[in-house]
Phi, psi and omega in degrees: 000123177279161176304326179294316178289330175295321177298316180297319180291323177296320177295324176300316179296328180274354183058042177219092188290329177234158186300125176219282177281321181251121176285153179303315182300323179293317181293324177298324177297316179296322179294324177296315178297318182295321179296322178296322177299315181293321178299315179297320179298316181294318181297328177296328184265326189204099180293338182275006184290325185262142174290137180270159169241176180214159178213145179253147176230166182261142168282138172240126183305128179083359180256122184268322187248143182225155180290134171285158173306141186299332183260018183281126174260317183210130175279130183255320185204143177230130184229149167266111184267356179273000181253156177230110004283166178301138182256133175268129178275145184268134177285138176225169173280143181303326182297339183262006190298328183292337179296339188253008176276144185305327183294332181250302174049041177275346185265352184220156173242344181267117183293341179270000182294139173220148180219179177216157174223162179251137179222089184065239180265018181243154169242130180253143182250134177231135352296161177303129180305136179252009174210156180269142178219153181255129176050044185256349181246115181256126181250118174266130185210163175266131185279152172295145179292143182287159175284115181270014184298337179280344183082003182247332181290140181281153175294145172281321180292119177297152183274066175235152176058034178062026183296319181291324177298320178295321176302316181295318179296316178296322177297319178295323177297315178300320179295317182291328177297325177296323180272004181055042180257156179297142184234013185305313181297318180292322179296321177294320178294320178299315181298319180295316181291322178295318179297318179297317181296313181297317179298317180295322180292320177297316179298323180297323183279339186247026178297136177285145176297146180255133182245152177254125177270123180263136179258120180291139178280000000 
């Protein structure tokens, strides 16, 4: 479903086929908000649902925290790509970062251990890098959904398990709340679609392996 067709379906739900009470630009704003809600719902159930992107940053000697990519919603994996083999950094809580500094080192016994923590829009590296490197830290992350207000940006949420339909229903609810109109029917539809989505995501994660039986000649 494209944003344009999503707008048409949202108008169908609102029983307003052409702009009257709700302008197209306003509905696109609601659809953007609704997609973020659906995206958050999906991430709660299945972090592997979205394709990740990645970006590399440089180590600077003595600098512990670095800016995350501006469109980062969730960090999935962090790697040191300047090493052979590539090293995966371990996630920790920011409150524990001092445990992993060489001066204290109460949290680790492996001198090659490295980890990361998140602090707002920053990613912190532990222990603090003691040398500078170029493009050596690769961050795999899930991107923020684009603003569909222009009607041209594609949805981030894939059109599986009625996810786009759920975005439209949530967008219509946001629109009706603005007009102080009843939303009972839409809320019931929303609940059904959310239940279907969650069930499908659980099934997706628990698929049994499939085996091929070979017949001897």
